[in-house]
C-alpha positions in Angstrom: 0.0 0.0 0.0 1.6 3.2 -1.1 0.7 6.8 -0.3 1.3 9.2 -3.1 1.2 13.0 -2.7 0.6 15.2 -5.7 0.9 18.9 -6.3 -2.4 20.7 -6.7 -1.6 21.2 -10.4 -2.2 17.5 -11.1 -5.5 17.1 -9.2 -7.8 17.7 -12.2 -5.8 15.4 -14.4 -5.9 12.6 -11.8 -9.7 13.0 -11.2 -10.5 13.1 -14.9 -8.4 10.0 -15.7 -6.1 11.9 -17.9 -3.1 11.2 -15.5 -2.8 7.5 -15.0 0.7 7.2 -13.8 3.3 8.8 -11.6 7.1 9.0 -11.9 8.9 8.7 -8.6 12.4 8.6 -7.3 13.7 5.7 -5.3 11.4 4.6 -2.4 12.1 2.4 0.6 8.9 0.4 0.0 7.7 0.3 -3.6 4.4 -0.8 -4.9 3.9 -3.9 -7.2 1.1 -4.7 -9.6 -2.0 -5.5 -7.6 -1.2 -3.2 -4.7 -3.6 -0.4 -3.9 -2.2 3.1 -4.4 -3.7 6.0 -2.3 -3.5 9.2 -4.2 -3.6 12.5 -2.3 -3.0 16.2 -2.6 -1.6 18.1 0.5 -0.3 14.8 1.9 0.7 15.1 5.6 -0.7 18.7 5.8 -3.9 20.1 7.3 -5.4 20.3 3.8 -4.8 16.6 3.0 -7.4 15.4 0.4 -7.8 11.8 -0.7 -8.4 11.9 -4.5 -8.9 8.1 -5.0 -7.6 4.7 -4.3 -6.5 2.7 -7.4 -4.9 -0.6 -8.1 -1.3 -0.5 -9.4 -1.2 -2.3 -12.7 2.3 -1.9 -13.9 5.7 -0.8 -12.6 8.6 0.2 -14.8 12.1 1.7 -14.3 12.8 5.1 -15.9 15.8 7.2 -16.7 15.4 10.8 -17.8 18.5 12.6 -18.9 18.9 15.9 -20.8 18.4 14.4 -24.2 16.4 11.2 -23.8 14.2 8.9 -21.8 14.7 5.2 -21.2 12.0 2.9 -19.9 12.3 -0.7 -18.9 12.9 -3.1 -15.9 12.9 -1.7 -12.4 15.7 0.9 -12.4 15.8 1.3 -8.6 17.1 -2.3 -8.4 20.0 -1.5 -10.7 22.5 0.9 -9.2 24.4 1.1 -12.5 21.2 1.9 -14.5 22.1 5.6 -15.1 25.4 4.7 -16.6 24.2 1.9 -18.9 20.5 2.3 -19.6 20.7 0.4 -22.9 21.4 -2.8 -20.9 18.0 -2.8 -19.2 15.7 -0.4 -21.0 14.4 0.9 -24.4 15.1 4.4 -25.7 11.8 6.2 -26.3 11.3 8.0 -29.6 9.7 11.5 -29.6 6.1 10.3 -30.0 6.5 7.8 -27.1 8.1 10.6 -24.9 5.1 12.9 -25.7 2.7 10.1 -24.8 4.6 9.4 -21.6 4.4 13.1 -20.6 0.6 13.3 -21.4 -0.1 10.1 -19.3 1.8 11.8 -16.5 -0.3 14.9 -16.6 2.0 17.2 -18.6 1.0 19.1 -21.7 4.0 17.9 -23.7 7.4 16.2 -23.5 8.9 19.7 -23.2 6.9 20.5 -20.1 7.9 17.2 -18.5 11.6 17.9 -19.2 11.2 21.4 -17.7 9.6 19.9 -14.6 12.5 17.4 -14.2 15.3 19.8 -15.3 16.8 20.3 -11.9 16.8 16.6 -11.1 18.7 15.3 -14.2 19.8 12.7 -14.7 16.8 11.2 -12.9 16.6 7.5 -12.1 13.3 6.3 -10.8 10.1 4.3 -11.3 6.8 4.7 -13.1 3.8 3.5 -11.3 0.7 2.9 -13.5 -2.8 2.6 -12.1 -6.2 1.5 -13.4 -8.5 4.6 -13.3 -11.6 2.5 -14.1 -11.2 0.5 -10.9 -10.8 3.6 -8.6 -12.5 4.0 -5.3 -12.9 7.0 -3.1 
């Protein structure tokens, strides 16, 4: 069971089903497919708001660097992942990068890259959820 806090800017995209995944850095306890994800805004604050509970359906590793995105096996299990992404992941083409960004609640690949700019290179995990099986 994972708790996921989101910035207010993503609330509408989550509630509408436009955002169906989240990209996260390394976590001590990570979710697996079948686990229930608890999605919040204002997590651990007075204004905490539960958006929904959803089942995790897919977990992938991700590396975002200044020029490209790689997606594949669980990156947080691979300490060398950032140095050798081609050994465990596929390089996304421009249309796949744009789709990834839109599924994560961004207008475009460029907006996603701006959001992660200060964290590059970024090694983490993509957690996908099933919006149709959500509960409040």
